[in-house]
C-alpha positions as CSV (number, residue, x, y, z in Angstrom):
1,X,7.6,-18.0,58.5
2,X,9.4,-19.6,55.9
3,X,12.3,-18.3,54.2
4,X,14.7,-19.0,51.6
5,X,18.5,-18.1,51.6
6,X,20.9,-18.5,48.8
7,X,24.7,-17.7,48.0
8,X,27.4,-18.1,46.4
9,X,26.9,-16.5,43.4
10,X,29.4,-14.4,41.3
11,X,31.1,-13.6,38.5
12,X,33.4,-16.6,36.5
13,X,34.9,-16.6,33.0
14,X,33.4,-19.2,30.8
15,X,34.9,-22.7,31.2
16,X,34.7,-21.8,35.4
17,X,32.6,-23.3,37.9
18,X,30.2,-21.7,40.8
19,X,28.3,-23.6,43.8
20,X,25.3,-22.0,44.7
21,X,23.8,-22.8,47.9
22,X,19.6,-22.4,49.2
23,X,19.0,-22.9,52.9
24,X,15.6,-23.0,54.0
25,X,14.9,-21.9,58.0
26,X,11.2,-21.2,59.8
27,X,9.5,-25.3,59.3
28,X,9.6,-28.3,60.6
29,X,8.6,-30.3,57.8
30,X,10.8,-31.5,54.4
31,X,10.4,-29.7,50.9
32,X,8.9,-32.4,49.1
33,X,10.5,-30.9,46.1
34,X,13.4,-28.5,45.8
35,X,14.7,-27.0,43.0
36,X,16.5,-23.5,41.1
37,X,15.5,-21.8,38.2
38,X,17.3,-19.2,36.4
39,X,15.6,-15.5,34.9
40,X,17.8,-13.6,32.7
41,X,17.2,-9.8,32.0
42,X,14.2,-9.8,29.2
43,X,13.3,-13.2,30.1
44,X,10.1,-15.6,31.7
45,X,11.6,-17.6,35.0
46,X,13.2,-20.9,33.8
47,X,13.8,-24.2,35.6
48,X,17.0,-25.5,35.9
49,X,17.1,-28.1,38.0
50,X,14.9,-30.4,41.0
51,X,14.9,-33.0,43.5
52,X,12.4,-34.7,44.9
53,X,12.6,-36.7,48.8
54,X,13.8,-39.9,46.8
55,X,16.8,-37.8,45.5
56,X,15.1,-38.0,41.6
57,X,16.5,-35.2,40.0
58,X,15.9,-33.2,36.2
59,X,17.1,-31.0,34.3
60,X,16.6,-28.8,31.6
61,X,18.1,-29.8,28.9
62,X,20.5,-26.8,28.7
63,X,22.6,-27.5,31.8
64,X,22.6,-31.6,31.5
65,X,25.7,-32.6,31.8
66,X,27.3,-29.7,33.3
67,X,24.8,-28.7,36.7
68,X,24.6,-31.3,39.3
69,X,21.7,-30.7,42.2
70,X,21.6,-32.3,45.5
71,X,19.9,-31.7,49.1
72,X,20.7,-32.7,53.0
73,X,17.3,-32.0,54.3
74,X,15.9,-28.6,53.4
75,X,18.9,-27.6,52.2
76,X,19.7,-27.8,48.4
77,X,22.8,-27.4,46.6
78,X,23.4,-26.4,42.7
79,X,27.0,-27.6,41.4
80,X,27.7,-25.3,38.2
81,X,30.5,-26.3,36.0
82,X,31.6,-25.7,32.5
83,X,29.9,-22.7,32.4
84,X,28.7,-20.5,29.3
85,X,27.8,-16.7,29.2
86,X,24.2,-18.4,28.3
87,X,23.7,-18.8,32.0
88,X,23.8,-15.4,32.7
89,X,21.2,-15.0,34.9
90,X,19.9,-14.3,38.5
91,X,19.4,-18.1,40.1
92,X,16.5,-18.7,42.6
93,X,15.9,-20.9,44.9
94,X,12.4,-23.0,44.7
95,X,11.1,-25.2,47.9
96,X,7.6,-26.9,48.0
97,X,7.0,-27.5,51.8
98,X,2.9,-28.4,53.3
99,X,1.5,-28.0,49.5
100,X,3.3,-24.3,49.5
101,X,5.6,-23.1,47.3
102,X,8.0,-20.7,48.1
103,X,11.1,-19.0,46.7
104,X,14.3,-17.0,47.4
105,X,15.4,-13.7,46.9
106,X,17.7,-15.1,43.7
107,X,21.8,-14.9,43.7
108,X,23.2,-13.2,40.6
109,X,25.0,-15.3,38.6
110,X,27.9,-13.8,35.4
111,X,29.3,-15.5,32.9
112,X,32.1,-13.6,31.4
113,X,35.7,-12.8,30.0
């Protein structure tokens, strides 16, 4: 079965950086698109960034210029710089493989002094 495993979350001070990773296992197919979403307490899950096979990327307006998504095969990273307290959330990895959407279990990112 397909599994996505995130890592790299943690506690960081405002202005700091974190790099999230997401590794996919259990498939020989290349994901059509991969992305990162986040969900803050009491709020809906929102798109952060996506990257498709041709390396075309999209970003939420709130993270443009601060976050960078990249991928190699079915591994995707999210470099987060100039972090703000409002970036605090659980970050989820997503992969669309053969018309099926898969999700990781999430990794907590907390930005606080």
